[in-house]
C-alpha positions in Angstrom: -23.1 -27.0 93.7 -24.6 -29.4 96.2 -25.5 -28.1 99.7 -25.7 -30.6 102.6 -29.1 -30.9 104.4 -27.7 -29.8 107.7 -26.7 -26.4 106.3 -30.1 -25.6 104.9 -31.5 -24.0 108.1 -28.6 -21.6 108.2 -29.2 -20.6 104.7 -32.8 -20.0 105.5 -31.9 -17.7 108.3 -29.5 -15.7 106.1 -32.2 -15.3 103.4 -34.7 -14.0 106.0 -32.2 -11.6 107.3 -31.4 -10.2 103.8 -35.0 -9.9 103.0 -35.7 -8.0 106.2 -32.8 -5.7 105.7 -33.9 -5.0 102.1 -37.4 -4.3 103.2 -36.3 -1.9 105.9 -33.8 -0.3 103.5 -36.5 0.2 100.9 -38.6 2.3 103.4 -35.9 5.0 103.7 -35.1 7.3 100.8 -33.0 10.5 100.3 -33.5 12.9 97.5 -31.7 14.3 95.5 -28.7 12.1 95.6 -26.8 14.7 93.5 -27.3 18.4 94.0 -25.5 21.3 92.3 -26.0 24.7 93.7 -24.4 28.1 93.4 -22.2 29.4 96.1 -24.2 31.6 98.4 -27.5 29.9 97.7 -29.4 27.2 99.8 -29.1 23.4 99.3 -32.1 21.3 100.2 -32.5 17.5 100.8 -35.6 15.5 101.6 -35.5 12.3 103.6 -38.6 10.0 103.4 -39.1 7.4 106.1 -42.0 5.0 106.3 -42.9 3.6 109.6 -42.1 4.7 113.1 -38.7 6.3 113.8 -37.3 8.2 116.7 -34.2 10.2 115.7 -32.7 11.4 112.5 -29.2 12.9 112.1 -27.5 14.9 109.3 -23.7 15.0 108.6 -22.0 17.4 106.2 -18.4 17.1 105.2 -17.9 14.4 107.9 -19.3 16.6 110.7 -22.5 16.0 112.6 -24.4 19.3 112.0 -28.0 18.6 113.0 -30.0 16.2 115.2 -33.8 15.9 114.5 -35.9 13.8 117.0 -39.5 13.1 116.2 -40.4 14.5 119.6 -38.4 17.2 121.3 -36.2 20.1 120.2 -34.0 20.1 117.1 -30.4 20.8 117.8 -28.0 22.3 115.2 -24.3 23.1 115.2 -25.0 26.5 113.6 -27.7 28.6 112.1 -26.5 27.6 108.6 -28.2 24.2 109.0 -31.9 23.7 109.6 -34.6 21.0 109.3 -38.4 20.8 109.4 -41.2 18.5 108.5 -42.2 18.7 104.8 -45.8 19.1 105.9 -47.2 19.9 109.4 -47.9 16.7 111.4 -46.4 14.3 108.8 -43.3 12.7 110.2 -42.7 10.6 107.1 -40.8 13.5 105.3 -38.1 15.7 106.7 -36.5 18.6 104.8 -32.9 19.4 105.5 -31.5 22.8 104.4 -27.9 24.2 104.2 -28.1 27.9 104.0 -25.5 30.2 102.3 -23.6 27.3 100.9 -19.8 27.6 100.5 -17.7 25.5 98.2 -14.9 25.2 100.7 -17.0 24.2 103.7 -20.1 22.4 102.4 -19.3 20.7 99.1 -19.0 17.0 99.3 -21.0 14.2 101.0 -24.3 14.8 102.9 -25.3 11.8 105.0 -28.7 11.3 106.5 -29.0 8.5 109.2 -32.2 7.2 110.8 -31.5 5.5 114.1 -32.7 2.0 114.4 -32.9 -0.5 111.5 -33.3 2.2 108.8 -29.6 2.8 108.3 -28.2 5.8 106.3 -28.3 7.4 102.9 -25.6 9.5 101.3 -26.0 12.4 98.7 -23.4 14.5 96.9 -23.4 18.3 97.1 -21.6 20.2 94.3 -21.0 24.0 94.8 -20.3 26.3 91.8 -19.0 29.8 91.8 -20.1 32.7 89.6 -17.4 35.3 88.8 -17.3 38.5 86.8 -17.8 39.2 83.0 -16.4 42.2 81.2 -16.1 43.2 77.6 -12.9 45.2 77.2 -12.7 48.5 75.3 -16.2 49.8 75.7 -18.2 51.1 72.8 -16.6 50.9 69.3 -17.1 53.0 66.2 -15.9 51.6 62.9 -16.4 52.1 59.2 -18.8 49.8 57.4 -17.4 46.5 56.2 -14.4 46.9 58.5 -13.2 43.9 60.5 -14.0 44.5 64.2 -12.7 42.6 67.3 -14.1 42.3 70.8 -12.5 40.7 73.8 -14.5 39.3 76.8 -12.8 38.4 80.1 -14.3 36.3 82.8 -12.7 35.9 86.3 -13.1 33.8 89.4 -15.5 31.1 88.1 -15.8 27.5 89.1 -16.0 25.4 87.1 -14.8 26.8 83.8 -17.8 28.9 82.5 -19.5 28.5 79.2 -18.9 31.7 77.2 -21.1 32.8 74.3 -21.8 36.0 72.3 -25.0 37.7 70.9 -25.6 40.5 68.4 -28.8 42.4 69.0 -30.0 39.4 71.1 -29.2 36.8 68.4 -26.7 34.1 69.1 -23.4 34.3 67.3 -22.0 31.3 65.5 -19.2 29.7 67.5 -17.0 29.8 64.4 -16.7 33.6 64.9 -15.1 33.5 68.4 -12.4 31.6 70.3 -12.4 31.0 74.1 -9.4 30.0 76.2 -9.4 29.2 80.0 -6.8 28.9 82.7 -6.8 28.0 86.4 -6.2 30.8 88.9 -5.9 29.1 92.3 -9.1 27.2 92.9 -11.1 29.1 90.2 -10.8 29.7 86.5 -10.4 32.7 84.2 -11.4 32.8 80.6 -10.8 35.0 77.6 -13.0 35.0 74.5 -12.2 36.9 71.3 -15.0 37.7 68.8 -14.2 38.8 65.2 -16.6 39.7 62.5 -17.3 42.2 59.7 -19.2 45.3 60.8 -22.4 45.8 58.7 -24.7 47.9 60.8 -25.1 49.2 64.4 -25.5 46.5 67.0 -25.4 45.6 70.7 -22.6 43.2 71.3 -23.1 41.1 74.4 -20.8 38.5 76.1 -22.5 35.9 78.3 -20.9 33.5 80.8 -22.7 30.8 82.7 -22.4 27.6 84.8 -25.1 24.9 85.2 -26.3 26.2 88.6 -27.0 29.7 87.3 -30.6 30.3 86.4 -29.6 33.0 83.9 -26.2 33.8 82.5 -24.1 36.8 83.6 -23.4 39.2 80.8 -21.6 42.4 79.7 -22.5 44.4 76.6 -21.1 47.3 74.5 -22.4 49.2 71.5 -21.1 48.9 68.0 -21.5 52.1 65.9 -21.0 51.6 62.1 -20.5 54.7 59.9 -20.8 54.6 56.1 -17.5 54.2 54.3 -16.4 57.1 52.0 -17.1 56.7 48.3 -14.4 55.0 46.2 -13.1 57.9 44.1 -10.6 55.5 42.4 -13.4 53.8 40.5 -15.1 57.1 39.7 -11.8 58.6 38.4 -11.1 55.5 36.4 -14.6 55.7 34.8 -14.2 59.5 34.0 -10.7 59.0 32.6 -12.0 56.1 30.4 -14.9 58.1 29.1 -12.8 61.2 28.6 -10.1 59.3 26.7 -12.8 57.7 24.5 -14.4 61.2 23.8 -11.0 62.6 22.9 -10.3 59.8 20.5 -13.7 60.3 18.8 -13.0 64.1 18.5 -9.6 63.4 17.1 -11.0 61.1 14.5 -13.8 63.6 13.6 -11.1 66.3 13.3 -9.0 64.3 11.0 -12.0 63.4 8.8 -13.0 67.1 8.7 -9.6 68.3 7.8 -9.3 65.7 5.1 -12.6 66.7 3.5 -11.6 70.4 3.6 -8.4 69.5 1.9 -10.2 67.5 -0.8 -12.6 70.4 -1.3 -9.6 72.9 -1.8 -7.8 70.6 -4.3 -9.3 71.3 -7.9 -10.1 68.4 -10.1 -8.8 67.9 -13.6 -11.8 69.5 -15.3 -11.7 72.6 -13.1 -8.0 73.0 -13.7 -8.4 72.7 -17.5 -11.3 75.2 -17.4 -9.2 77.6 -15.4 -6.2 77.3 -17.8 -8.4 77.8 -20.8 -10.0 80.9 -19.3 -6.6 82.4 -18.4 -5.4 81.8 -21.9 -8.3 83.6 -23.4 -7.9 86.6 -21.1 -4.1 86.8 -22.1 -5.0 86.6 -25.8 -7.4 89.5 -25.5 -4.9 91.5 -23.6 -2.2 90.9 -26.1 -4.4 91.9 -29.0 -5.1 95.2 -27.2 -1.4 95.8 -26.7 -0.7 95.3 -30.4 -3.0 98.2 -31.5 -1.5 101.6 -32.3 -1.6 104.4 -29.8 -2.9 107.9 -30.6 -0.2 110.1 -31.9 -0.3 113.0 -29.6 2.2 114.9 -31.7 0.1 115.1 -34.8 -0.8 118.7 -35.8 -3.0 119.6 -38.7 -1.7 121.6 -41.6 -1.5 125.3 -41.2 -0.8 125.1 -37.4 2.6 126.5 -36.8 3.0 126.6 -33.1 1.8 124.8 -30.0 1.6 126.1 -26.6 4.3 124.7 -24.3 1.6 123.5 -21.8 -0.2 121.4 -24.4 2.6 118.8 -24.8 5.0 117.7 -22.2 6.0 114.1 -21.8 3.8 112.9 -24.7 6.5 113.9 -27.3 5.1 117.2 -28.6 6.9 120.3 -27.3 8.1 123.7 -28.2 11.4 125.0 -26.9 12.4 128.7 -26.4 9.5 130.0 -28.4 11.1 128.8 -31.7 8.9 127.0 -34.1 9.9 123.5 -33.5 7.5 120.7 -34.2 7.8 117.4 -32.4 6.0 114.3 -33.6 5.8 111.4 -31.3 4.9 107.9 -32.1 4.5 105.7 -29.1 3.5 102.2 -28.5 3.0 100.9 -25.0 3.5 97.2 -24.4 2.9 95.8 -21.0 4.5 98.0 -18.4 7.1 99.5 -20.8 7.0 102.5 -23.1 8.7 102.8 -26.6 8.5 105.7 -29.0 10.4 107.9 -31.4 10.5 111.7 -31.5 11.1 113.7 -34.7 12.0 117.4 -34.2 11.9 119.9 -37.0 13.8 123.0 -36.4 13.4 126.4 -38.1 16.3 125.7 -40.3 14.4 122.7 -41.7 16.8 120.2 -40.3 15.0 117.1 -39.0 16.3 115.5 -35.8 15.1 111.9 -35.1 15.3 110.4 -31.6 14.3 107.0 -30.3 13.3 106.6 -26.6 12.6 103.3 -24.9 11.3 103.3 -21.3 10.9 100.0 -19.4 
């Protein structure tokens, strides 16, 4: 674009004005431009001005709260606001302080203005609130390897707090807990649930924090883990298995023992033949003895005419009524029977013959 010659002086003046404004603006700084503090604490801002200046003002939330002249008395709307030189005698730095900051009254824009050609600078003040933290349920006692659950509740925080857990001071993996938050008026409440398998005694701690907190707020409980009782099911199964196997072995041994005893009682062929042969020989000898003649108890030598009645009874020789009667007996005993014949000779000389068989 072509600019006419007559307009060049005007452009020169504009350029000088912009350079002068930039130079003056560069001599005035406000720090920090963004400040985050916890409610109830103090917020501080530093204004640095190079050169000579006369009056500095501070505005919070659109209200003029402090007037700071280089010479003279400082005027403030309340004791909550104050200002001083960063170092004694050095007017190039002014420290502005908001005491006991509240989120409802102080959060927002903080404007510092230096009268004259310095202009103004604006910073942002953010106020956070710290609420309460509590682990519900208190101390817990569980059996080893049991699943355990803890619940942590935070109330009246702004903004939403960051919740975390520790076990014996060691951070817990975020995969073991779940946190949900919801608004409650102009603050937030959160609930965090931690689940894990109990192994040993531990201190369980729930922590909540916001960026303005130097250290998190926490609540802790104790986890007591008792050993779990022995698993009798496994022991019983092992005992039953061993007992059943032992009974089976004993049964097999008993069967084998009985079979051997039975085999020992059953004679073999040679033994049976030997027994039969021996029995036959014994029977032969016994039969031969039975075939021999028996002593004739009724025999009387010649010349003997009488026999006493007591001398012969059942043997076959007897005397009856004192008469001269001779009885001759011939007996053969076979087995359990008895066979014989009796011959009786009377006085008259008549012979009487009688056969007797006793079984």
